[in-house]
N, C-alpha and C positions, 0 to 999 in steps of 0.2 A: 334213365340217366344213361347215358351208354357209357360211361366211367363205375356205373354201378357208389358212388360214392355216398354216402350221406352227409358229411362233409359238404359238398360243393350245394344239395337238398337246400341246407338250415342255416348254411353259413358260420360251418365250427373249426376252420378252419385254424382260425387261433387262437381255437384251446387244446386243438391236435398235437400240435408242437412244443418239443419238451426246452424250458428253458438251454440260454447256449452259457456254458460254464467261462467264465471268465477267466484270464491269465493273470489273474492274482487269487484264484482261490489255492485255499489249501487242501491238497488231495489229501480226504479220508479215505488213505488206499486198504487200513485196517479192517475197516468197512463192508467194502466194497466187494475184497472179495472175501469173507466170509461171507456175506449174502448170497454171492454168485455163486458161491459153490456148495451152499447147502440143499442138501436133498431132500424131500420128500416135504418140503416147507410153501405149502398153499398159500397160504396168507404171511407179507413181510409189512411189519407198520413199523411204520416210524412217529414219532409221537413226539411235541413238544411245543412249547409258547415260540412268538413269533421272535427272528434273529437267530434260531438257533441249527439256521445251514440243512432243514429235512428238502427243498428242495431241491438243493444244489446237490445234495446226497443222492437222494434219487435219481439227478442226470447223470452226474458220474457211473451211479450201480447199470442206467440204459444204455448209456457208454459201450461198459465194462462188456456185458452184454450181447448188443448186438456187434461188437465186435470179437465178438465169443460164435457167430455163427445166428444169433436168438433172435428170434420175430417177438417185436417191441410195439405197443402200442401206446398212446398215452393221451388223457383226458383232464383239462381241469379244471376241478369244479368250479360251480357258482350258486347262488340261492337259487336262480330260476330253473334249477336240476333237480327241484323239489317234488316239481313236476315230472309223474313218472313218465307219461308221454315222451317229455323235453329227453330225460339220461338215458330212458330207452334209446332215443338216437342218438345221444352221444355216444353211449357203447355201441351202438353198430358202429357210426364212423370210423373209432375207433380199432373196433373189431375186424374192419376193412384192411385195414394195413398191417394188419396181422398174414395176411394173404389166404384170406378164407373168400370162401364164395359166395360174391353179391348176393344183399339182403335186397328186399323190396322195401322201398321204404313208404308206398303209397299206405302201408300196412302200419306204420305206428300213425300216421297222419288221420286217417278214418276212425281214432280216438277209440280202437276196441287194444287198449293193452295191453288184454290177458295175450292177444296170438301176438303181441308182439314179444312180449319177454319171452312165450316160449320160444320163439322162431333165435331170439338173442339166446336163448339159453344151448338149444340142438346147436346153432352155429360154433359156439365155445366148444360145446360137448365132441364137436365133428373134427377139429382140432387134430390133427396127426403130427405134426412137429411142434417140440421143444417152443414156447411163446412162453411171453411175459407182457402182464396190462398193467398198467400206471395210473395212477387216480391218484391227482391230488387237492390240496383244499377242501379234506373233507369233512372239517366241523362244520361248513355249511349244508349239510346233508342232515336235518330231522326229522322230515315226513315217516313217519312209521312204514307207509309201502313202499317208499323207496329206497329203504335200511331194507326192509325184508327182503325187496329185489337183489340186494348188492350180497343179502346173505347164502338166497337158493345160488350168486353166483359161485361164491365161493364153493361149496360144497360138488357146483357143477364140474368145479374145473378139472379135468384129467390129469395124469399123476405128473407130467411131461409141463403141465402151465401154473403160472404163479400171479398172483395176487399182489400189486404194491402198489400199497394206499399209504400216501401221508396226513398230517393229518396235527391241528393246533391242540385237539383236548384227544380224551380220549375216545374212540367213536362207542358208540352203540350196538355192539353187534356180538353174537353170539359168539366168543372169544375162548371161553374157558374149558369148552373140547378141545378145541385146538393146541392151546398152552397143553392141556392132558396128554394129548395124541403124540406133541413134538412137529405139527403140521403149524408150525405158526411160531415168526420169530420174530420178536421186539427190540426197537431201538427207541428208548426216553433222551429227556435234555439232558442228564448225567451221559449217557454214551454217545449224543453227538455234540459233547465239549468238548474245545481244542484239549489238547495234552499241555504239558508244558512243553516241549520240542516242536509241539504244528504252532503255537502259541508264537515263537522265532519266526518261525520258515512264514505266518502268514504277514505277519510284521515289517520283515524284510522284503517279503515280493507283494506286499497293499501299497506303502509310502517307501519305502526304504529307508525304515526303522532300526537302525541297530542297536539293542538295547544291552548295557551290560547285565550279564547275568546277574545279579541280586537286583535291578530292577525289573527283568524280564521276569522272574521267580514271582517277585511282587504283584505285578499286575496280571498274572497270572491267576495268583490270587486272590486279589479283590476283585475281579471278574470272575470268578471260577470256570474258566472257558471257553463264556459265553460270546462267539461269531460276532455279534453284531455290537455288543460294548466293546469287542476289541476293536471293533474296524472306528466306530469313533472317533476309542481314546485313540486311533492311530493318526483321525483326521489332525487333532492336536499336534502329537508329535513329532509330527513332517514336518512342522515350523516352530515348536517349540524351542527356546536355546537354554533353558532348563527341563533336561526330560527325566531328570531325576525328580526333581521338585514336582512335575509336574504327576510322578506314579505316585508320588509321597500323599497327595493332595487327594487322588481325584476316588470319588463314590458316585454312588447313586442322585448326588444333590447337585453331576456336577450336570448344566444345561442338556450339554446334548444328550444325553443318556436321559436326566430327568423328562423331556419334551419327549423319546422315545417311550418312556414307561410310561406316562399319562395319558402318549394316544392310541398308543397299542396293547393296554392295557389295564390300568385301573380306571381311565373313563369307561371301558366299554362293560365295569360291571354296573349293574343295580342298586340304589341307593344304599340298603341295608349291606349290603357284598363289601363296597365302598367303606361304611363306618367301620365293619369289623377288622378288615386289612388296618385300615391308620389306626384303631387302638390296641391291637395289639400284634404292632410292630417295634413295641416298645422288647416284645422277648423272643431271649435267645431262641425258645423251644417253646413248640405253641400243642400244647395239652389242651383237650376239651374240655375240666373242669375247669384249669384255669382259666380259659377265654371266657368261659361263661364267667365267673367273676371278674372279669375284667369291661364283659359287655352285660351283664345284667338282661335276661329276656332272650338271648340266642340258643340255638343249637348247638353246639362246639365242634360233636359228632359231624355232626351231619353238613355245619358249611367246613368246616376240614374237609370232608372226604371231597364235596360238590368241589371245594376247591383244585384238590388236589386230580380228581375228573377234565379239568376245565385247563388244567397247567395254565398254571397261574402262578410260574414264577414258585411252583413250589415245595420241595422237596422230603420225604418221607425217612424221618433218623433210624437208623438201619435198629430193628429190635422188634419186639410180639406188639406191644402197645403202640397206635395212632397216634404217634408225636411225628409234627414237622418241624419243618425251620424253613424261614425266604430264603430266597438265593440274596447272595449280603447284599449288591447292590438294587435292589428293588426293597430287600429291609432300612437302604441308609434311605433311599427316597421316600419312603413310606414317613419315617422318622422324620423327616424335614416339612412333608410337607403335614402334618400333626402337631408340630411347633407352628408351623404359620398358620394354620386356621383356628386350631387350638387348642391354645398354648394354658388355658386355665386348666384343661382336661392334666397334663403332667403327670402334678401333683398326688393326683386320686389314682391314678392309672399305678402310680411305682406304689404307691403303700396299700393298693389293694395287693398286687401282685407280691409283695414283700412280706404282707401279714400273710397269703394264701402260704407262699413257702414255708414258712415258721410254721405253722400251722399244720403242713407233711415234714413235718423235721429237716429240713434240705436249705441248713445254714447258710450256705453258701452265695446262691441264688437270690435270697432273701439281701444280705447284704451289696450287692450290688444293688436292687432296686431301693434298698433304703438310703444308700447313696447321694442317689437319681432324686427321692424326697424329701431331700437335706432332713431327715432323721439321723441326725447325730447321736446322741446321746446312746439311741438303742443299735449304731451298729460298735459306735466303739464298746460295747459292750461284747457285743456279737465278736465281733475282730480277736477280742480279749479271750474268748473262749473259743475259738477256733486256729485260733494263727499258731499256738507253738503243731497242734496236730500240721498245717498246710509246708511249717516248716520240715519238718521231717516225714512230712511225700515229698519234696520235691517241689512244691506247688508253689512258688516264691515270687514267680514275675507273677501273681495271683496275688499274694501279697503287697509287692511293688506299686500297682497297681492302687490298690487301696487304700497307702501309704498315702501316692502322689493327689489322690480325689483327696483325702480327710485333711483338714485345719491341724497345721504344725503347732499350732499353740495348744490345742484343746489334746494331741497326742505325746506332747511335753509333761502335761500334767500327771503319766501315766507311765514310770520307768520301765514296764513290763511289756509296753506295746515299744516304746521309744528300743529297745534292745532287739524285738523284733523287726523292725525299721531297718534298722544299721546290719543284723542278718541281712535281710530281704537285700537293702542297695551292696549291697556288699558283694553278693553274689549273683547282680541286674547290672547295677551300675560303674561298681568297680570300688575298689578301695576307698577311693581321694572322698565318692560321695559319703560309703558308710564312717568315715574319720570325722567328717563333719558332725554327722548324727552321733558320736560319741565327745564330739568338743564340745557341740553345743550344750549339751544335754549336761556334762559333766559326771558322764556315770560309774564313770573308771574310780571314782574319788566313791561310790558309794558302800555302803560295807554289806557284810552277807552277800547273796547268790546277786544278785543287781552285779555287784564291782566283779566279782569271781567273772564271772560270763563275760560282762564289756571286755576284760583281759585278754580271755577267749577271742574274740571279737578281735581286738587291738592285735592279736596276735599271727590270725589268718591274714589280715590287712598288711602287714610287715611281708607275711610270703608273697600275695599276690602283689605287691610292691615289687620284687625280683632283691627284697631284701631278708637273703633265707639267714645270713648266719645274725639278724637282729628280730627276725621271727625264735630261732630256740633259744634265742634270751630273753624274751618278754616268757616265749613260754612257757621255760622252766617255774618260772614268776606263775602264770595262770595253772599248771600241774600241781602248785604248791594249795595252789589254792582252789580246784574244780570240787572236791570232795560235797561246795555246799551249792554248786549252781546244779544247773538243770541241766536233765541225762544228754539228750541234744544237744546243747554246750562241750560235756566231756569228750561226747563220741565226735566231735566237729574237730572238736581239738588234738584226740591222740592221733586224728586223720591229719590236719596239719602238721605236726611234730614228725608224723611218719614220713611227713613227703618232704620236709626239711633234712629232717637226718639223712634219706635220702640223696638230695642235691647235695646237701654236705658230705659226700660219703663215708658212710656210717650206717652202711646195712643193718650189722646188727641191732640196732637202735630201731631206726625203724622199723622191721618188722615187728620188734615188741609194743611197739606203739601201735603196731597196725593188728597187734594179738585182742590191746586193750582196747581199741575202738569195736574189736566182731564179739567182742565180750557184752560190749553195751548195746548192743545191737538191739531191735525192739520187735525183729519179724518184718514181714513184707507191709507194715508198716512204714517202718523207719525205712523209706526208699532213696531218701538223699544220702542218705550216711554209710546204704550199701553200694552205691554207685559209685561214692567218694573213696571207704577203703578200695571195692577192686580196680579203679582206675588208675590208685597209686602203687595198688600190688602190682599192677601190669606193666605199667614205668618201670618197676624197678626189675620185672623178670625180661624184659624189654633191651634194658643194659645188658642184661648180664649173660645178653644172649639165647633168652628160653624165647622164642619167638610164637610157637603154636602155644604156650602154657599166656604168656601177651595178649595173642591176640584172643584164648578162653577168656579170660577178666574182664575185655575192655566187652567183649559182647554183652556178659553177665552185666556190665555196670550198667550198657546202656539200654536191655531190659530190664532193669530193675523195677517194677511195679509198687501200687498195691493191691492185697489181696483183693479188693472186689473191682478194679480196672484193671481192663485186661487192653488194654492200650500199651504202646511200646511207653517207656520213661523217657522223653527227646529232648528234655525242660533244660536242660542241663549242657554242658559246651564242654565242661572237661571231664565225659567220657565219649564224647559224640567226634571229637577233631583226632584223639588216637584210633576210634574204630577206622571211623574214615583214612587214618593213613593208616592202620594195618588192609585195607580193603584194594588200597593202592596199592598196597607191598603186593598183593595176590594178584596185580592186574584188573583187579573189576574199577576199570575207571569209572562204569558212569553210577553208578552205587557210592564212591568215593565222592564225585563231583556234588552228587544230589544232596550229599548231608553233608558237606562242607558252605555250599549253598544256603541250609536249615541255619546251617550253625552259625556261620560270619557273622548276620548281624549284629549275637548275644555276642563274640568275639571281639568285635570290636568295640560293645558297649563297657565290655567290664575288664578290658587290656589288660588280660591276661601273656604276658611275653611268648611265652614256649609255643603256646596255645596260637598267637599271631602269627608265628612265626612259619610252624608247622601249618595254617589253614592257607596260606598264602604263598608258599612255598609250592603247596601241594598243589593247589593249583594250578598256578605255573607251568607245573612238569606237565598236567594232563593236559593243556589248554596248548603246550610244545608238545607233547604227542602226539596230538591230534593236526598238528600242523596252523597251530592258530596263534602264530607268532605276537603275533600284533597285542591276544589279550594276557600271554605270558609272561608278556612287560608290564604292561597294564597293572597284575596282579601285584609284582614287584616294587611298580612304584609306588599304589595305596599303601602297600605293607611301608613302605620308608617315609610317607607324608604320615601315616599313623606315629609310626617309630618318633618323629621330629615334635612332631603337634604335643605327643605327650611325654617328650623327651623320658624316651625308650632307648638307650643307645644300640642296648643288645637289638632290638626291633633293627635300627636304621642298620647297622649293622648286617643281622641276619639278609635285610636284602639284599647288600651288596657280593655280599657271599653268594646268592642265589643269581646272580647278576652274572657275575664269573664263571659261574660253572654253563648260566646259558648261552651267555660269550662264545667258552671253550665247544661248547658242538653246536655251535656255527663257524668252528674256524677260524672265528676274529682273536686273532691273540693281544696283539696292540688294546682292543677293547678291554679284554677276563685282562688282562694287566693293568690297565686303568683302575678296574674298581676294585680289585685288591689292594692293590694300594692305596685308593680311600676308606678299605677296611682296616686301614692300620689305627689302630686307637687304642696307642698302645697300656693304658691307666683297666680299660676295659677288660682286655685280654687276662694282666695280668690277674687282674680282681678273681677272674670266672676262671681262673688255671685247673683250678684243684677241685672244681663245683661240676659234679655230675647234673646236668641242664638238659634235658628230652632236644628241643632243638639243636642245639651244641656238641651232641654225642658223636653224629661222623661228621658235623659243618665248622670248624673253625678255622682262624686266622691260618694256624702252619698248616695245619691240611688241606686245605684249599691252596695257600703257595704250593703245595706240592703238589696238587695237581696242573697245574699254571706249569711250573717247571717242564714238565712232563710232556705235555705240549709243548714248549719251548725249545725241546731237547737238550735239557739238562737236566737229563738222569740223573746224573752222579750226585745233583746238589738234591735233587728231590730223594733221593733215598738217604740222604745224610739225615734232613729233617723227617722220614719218615719210621727211620731207627732209635730218632730221638723220642718219637710218640707213643713207638712200640714198648720203648722200656718205660715209660712213665705209666701208661695204659696197664702195663701186666699186676704189679701189688697192687693196683687199683678195682685190679677185678673187672677193667671194663668190654668185657670179649666181646658186645658186637661191634664196637671201635679199632678195635685188635683183628677183626675179620674184613673190616672196610679196610685197616691199614694193610694187611695182608697182601689180597687183590691190587695194591698201589703197587708196596713191594712188588712183586711178582712183575707190574707193566715198566719196572724200575728195572729192576734186571735184565729182566726182554730185552727191552732197550740199550742194556749197557753191553749185551751179547751176550749175558752169563743166562745162556740156555737153557740149561742141566739144572741151578739153581730156581732161575724162573720158573720152571716145568713145575719143580720140585712144592713151592711158596704155593703155586693156584693150584697144582689137586689137592695137595693135605687144605684152601679153605673151600676149596669148590663140595668138600666133604663135609664138613661144615654146614656150608648152606645151602646144601638138600638134603643134610638131616632139620634142619626146621621150617626149610621151603619159602627160600626167599627167592625172590625172581625181580623187583624193583632195586633193587637195592647192587644188582650187578647190574642192568640194564642203564641203570642211568648213571656209571662212573664214563662212559664213552670208551672211544676207542684203544686208547694205550691199553688199558685193565679188557677187552674185546680180544685184542690183540693176543694179549697172557692166557686167555681161557683157552682159548682158537689153539695156539701150542701145544697144549697137554689132551683138550676135547678130541681132539683130529683123532689124533693117535690109541686115543683111549676107548673112544666107538669104532673108530676099523680094528682095534684088535678085541680080547676073550674079556672087556669090560660088562660086555648085553647079553654075557653067560654067566659070568659068574657075580655080577650085581645087576640083575636086572632092574630095578628100582632106580636106582642112582641113573642106569645109564638111558633109563627116560625122562626123568629128570633135567639133565647134560643134554640129550640132544632136543632138547624143547627149549632149553637154555639159547642152545648153538644153533638152534631154527631161526628165533628169537634176534641173537645178536646179527645173522645173516654174514656171508661169505669174508665180508673186510676187504681191502684196499686188495693185501696182495694177495687174493683169489683170483684163476682162472684169468678172461682174457682183461681184467681192469689191468693190468700187468703187462702187457707184451710192450714192444719198443713201440711208440706212435708218434702218430706224421698228423700234423697240421692238417686238418679237413678238407678236402679239394674242394667241397664247394660252401665257403664258413658263413659261418652261424647270421643272421642279420638281425638288427639293432633290438627288434622284439623278442628272438629267441635269447640273445644274451640274458637281459631281463629274465625272464621266466628263468633261466637257466641262475642269475643269478640270486633270486630268490629261491628255487629249490635247495640252492646247498645253505640259503638261512635255518629253512626246514618249513616254508609256509605251504599250506594244503595245497590242493588246484582250488577248492573254492575261492579257499585267499586270498591266492592269485587275481583271481578272476575277479576279486573284488578294488582290490588294489590297481591292478594296469585296466578295469571300466572295459574290461572284454568277457564272454561266454564260458562258460566250462567245457562246451566245444572244443572253440576256439583254443582253452589250456591245455585239452589235453591233445587239440591239431601238432601243437608246438613243439610241446614235447614227444609224439611221436619223430617230427622233425630234425631235437636234439639230440635222439635214439641214432636214425639214421644213419645221420651227418658224422659225429662220432665211432659209428660201428658199437654200440653198447643194447645192455636188451633190460636197463633198470634205472631207475632213478639215481640209487647208488653209486648203478655204476656210468653214469654221466657226468657225476659230480666229481666220482675221483677221477675220470678222464682229465677230467678240464680240468683239473688239479694237476693233474701229471702233462699235461698241455701249458701251461700258464695264460690260461684263460682268465678264470676263478683263482685269483692272489692268495 
């Protein structure tokens, strides 16, 4: 052969080309960099079931290695390669592409496989430059001779050579030594699954699907980042009118998904394995002995090990025992197929599972299977035994799920179960549904412990309904009867009264009740009340401007756990939302957003007014900070809608107050004035004027009115409001509110020309803020406060402050950097003339969106152009306006009257 090519000799060209990576494929940059940068790895193994994109990742690795100057060869394997002669020929052809000296095809054609193998291994050993050989679809190989050849090839690889193997199952290669010596890197289905961020990027790039954050999180959770499931979902989502409804109902029984699972996974198994998969699909965790109880006569351990090695959408649960679980979509598909093909088996299977769990002293999963088996009498008895412990441990959503599936009339026969149901519904469904349980069963009329506990629940219902005065009134009666109620009830009541007294402005009474609650705590097992106590204490600390103490309290509350459970306790938004707000205050915005997305569905279900407002407002601010202005307004629209639907006037007002601040950040004063006028609910503000409500500590109608007046240039009127608010806050020890009021007062004084008083007020406030480590509290106030801080910080930082107080100076410098130079800095205040080259229509559109806070990506989406086009327009705008940044461009445009 003139070109020495085995590909030409044997027609292998199609097997030697890596697939092209499409434009809609999400780049797995982290994996690609990690694998390309790894030193000393002879073997890189990617193994995952069908649909996890291992071939795509391999192709991306190949592209990156070629970009780095590494020689690469690719071979896609098939069943015919179980013939050693054919495999050697294919490998020779792939090695030709590495720049090796061409071999002699005739040798392998003579049938002398040994000679051909020796030549092949010799050619590999003689390669002197870095190279990588890619073998895809390795699961097609099963003959011992060819597997031995690959093992010898790995041993022969020089230090600068790598073998990258892609397989749908774990290959039968001698990998233990390679793992032990660090000569092997491995990516399995969990590593190849999309992250939440990659899920969003994929949906947007593949089909232009733009889900809201909650639906994106829900879809990612359901698919567990399985790329093919996301691709199938995106096909429907791109045409769906009700995207949220589709995501809510999406499961493994969806036709596109079920067809894929049947064709590529279940129907490829033998009959024994198919029956095992179907009958064990009812289990959340697959344990060998439990599987044998459901499928008598099987070897559970051997089958599970076999399935895991074959990558049949099975994950090993962390731990030492060989316990596995199905991928959630695969489990849903199997259960649907079981119900369709063997419906008569379901009661027997669930009963067998219940009996096995009871025999192993595990009542919680036994209850789940007992409900499915319709063994109602046994389930009611079991819930009565473990329900109280579930309440104390904070496993409240579990209780709610059980009560949702149990007959109401059977639960009504047991007063203790009715109380558990009322508690569970109170903390998961909200106060109205809890009240309905109490009313339907007339529990408060019961004597003794049942009536006393029902009164405690009624106190909690009032507090959660924003009626803290009513809660305090009923709570006093409940406290008188608390001695005969359960310890759990007494502790919740004391915590609830502490919260009510705190809101009513009686901190001493609040702390007294907190002490009583803590005295009742039963140790690590009482996770819920530990969380509740620390959350209430944290809110008190926060309002009295002990931010660092509050932060510690919220962290402790969110990490409350049972002694035998190492997972974070995150089942209740009571602690989660304040913790997210603390992380936002520290500028850890990604973590704050993640926490809030986790807790937002719970908050909406329960309708805690303060938590509703805080979660939506914080998410809106995060979105605006990231340049996602439309998302910022959407969160506030959702908040207003929830408030109107649930008739929570304070929630509606909270949405309008924050929308006012959002418009102020955009410089849209007329829209801001319209929103603050719409928030003028005099009866509401009069009712809550003296209440210490977390969501209204810094945001009331009057304080927001002062912010608007400052931006409107009416600083004197603003100062009058701020002075009155300070005078009212001082005797009530509302120290965090006083801090914000001082920053706003400094801004008003500066705009009135009282520079000395402004600088003194700002300086005192800054020292207090630095002591507690505040950040967003200041940054979110906008330009009036920023100007006042710059007026004090500039001279202080250029003077001897860094020498006298380096810690304060470092904090102040970081804050000043975050605030930026301001409109009055440098070139933005020079005398300007209209640009010689006028801005185009598209540049004016970009400038308008820029002034409203949109990111480059958001502007590109709104204008239907690419990111690079937006960047080009921004460069042209800066050139025409003689500015150097986005902020300067907006300031110059305002000065020239280009922007209103």
